[in-house]
C-alpha positions in Angstrom: -16.3 -6.0 15.7 -14.6 -9.3 15.2 -12.2 -10.0 12.4 -14.6 -11.4 9.9 -16.8 -8.3 10.0 -13.8 -6.0 10.1 -12.6 -7.7 6.9 -15.9 -7.3 5.2 -16.3 -3.6 6.3 -12.7 -2.6 5.4 -12.4 -4.7 2.2 -9.1 -6.1 3.6 -8.7 -9.8 4.1 -8.6 -11.3 7.6 -5.1 -12.5 6.7 -4.0 -9.0 5.9 -5.5 -7.7 9.1 -3.5 -10.2 11.1 -0.4 -9.3 9.1 -0.8 -5.6 9.8 -1.1 -6.5 13.5 2.0 -8.7 13.4 3.9 -5.8 11.8 2.8 -3.4 14.5 0.7 -1.3 12.1 -2.5 -1.8 14.0 -3.4 -2.9 17.6 -6.9 -4.2 17.7 -8.5 -4.6 21.1 -9.2 -8.0 22.6 -12.5 -9.4 23.9 -12.6 -11.4 27.1 -12.3 -14.7 25.1 -9.2 -13.4 23.3 -10.9 -12.6 20.0 -9.7 -9.5 18.2 -12.0 -6.5 18.5 -11.7 -3.9 15.8 -13.0 -0.4 16.5 -13.9 2.2 13.9 -10.6 4.1 14.3 -8.6 0.9 13.7 -10.5 0.3 10.5 -9.8 3.8 9.4 -6.2 3.2 10.0 -6.4 -0.1 8.0 -7.9 1.9 5.1 -4.9 4.4 5.2 -2.5 1.5 5.3 -4.1 -0.2 2.4 -4.1 3.1 0.4 -0.4 3.7 1.1 0.5 0.1 0.1 -1.6 0.3 -3.0 0.2 3.5 -4.0 3.3 1.5 -4.1 5.0 2.5 -0.9 7.0 -0.3 0.7 5.9 -1.4 4.2 9.0 0.1 5.7 7.9 3.6 4.6 4.3 3.0 5.5 5.4 2.1 9.0 7.4 5.3 9.2 4.7 7.7 8.1 1.8 6.2 10.0 2.5 7.9 13.3 2.5 11.3 11.6 -0.8 10.6 9.8 -2.4 9.3 12.9 -2.1 12.6 14.7 -3.2 14.5 11.6 0.1 16.3 11.0 1.3 15.2 7.5 3.7 18.2 7.6 5.4 16.6 10.6 7.3 14.0 8.6 11.0 14.8 8.4 12.7 16.1 5.3 14.7 12.8 4.9 11.5 10.8 4.8 10.1 13.1 2.1 13.4 12.7 0.1 13.1 8.9 0.5 9.6 8.9 -0.9 10.7 11.1 -3.7 13.6 8.7 -4.5 11.1 5.8 -4.5 8.8 7.7 -6.8 11.7 8.6 -9.1 12.6 4.9 -9.2 9.1 4.1 -10.2 9.3 6.7 -13.0 12.5 5.1 -14.3 10.9 1.6 -14.3 7.8 3.0 -16.0 9.9 4.6 -18.7 11.7 1.3 -19.3 8.4 -0.5 -19.6 7.1 2.1 -22.0 10.2 1.5 -24.2 9.6 -2.2 -24.1 6.0 -1.7 -25.1 7.0 0.5 -28.0 9.4 -2.1 -29.2 6.7 -4.8 -29.0 4.3 -2.5 -30.8 6.8 -2.0 -33.6 7.4 -5.7 -33.8 3.7 -6.4 -34.0 3.2 -3.8 -36.7 5.9 -5.5 -38.8 4.7 -9.0 -38.0 1.1 -8.1 -39.0 2.4 -6.6 -42.2 4.2 -9.8 -43.1 1.4 -12.3 -42.2 0.2 -14.2 -45.2 
């Protein structure tokens, strides 16, 4: 299928599909006229990429894990990669904790401000 239909079917913009291709994450086929031709397996890969990116993984880590997911061997990732994802997750937890503290401070301010509104 061509890029417009692939975009509609996958829920990923045509621009993102081109970006994934530029980054070497997908390799769509080409029609005789040079148009991209997306097969079902490429769209499945696009969905995996999208899911990983939406989970917060940076593109660098997505690129590293994709070959292992493609062969259906999630256990095949190296221990260092797992540690790197854990560090990334821990960094997110730290950022979330900081945001929760900020929210609590704002809530306290709003409680006081509402109590003093005349």
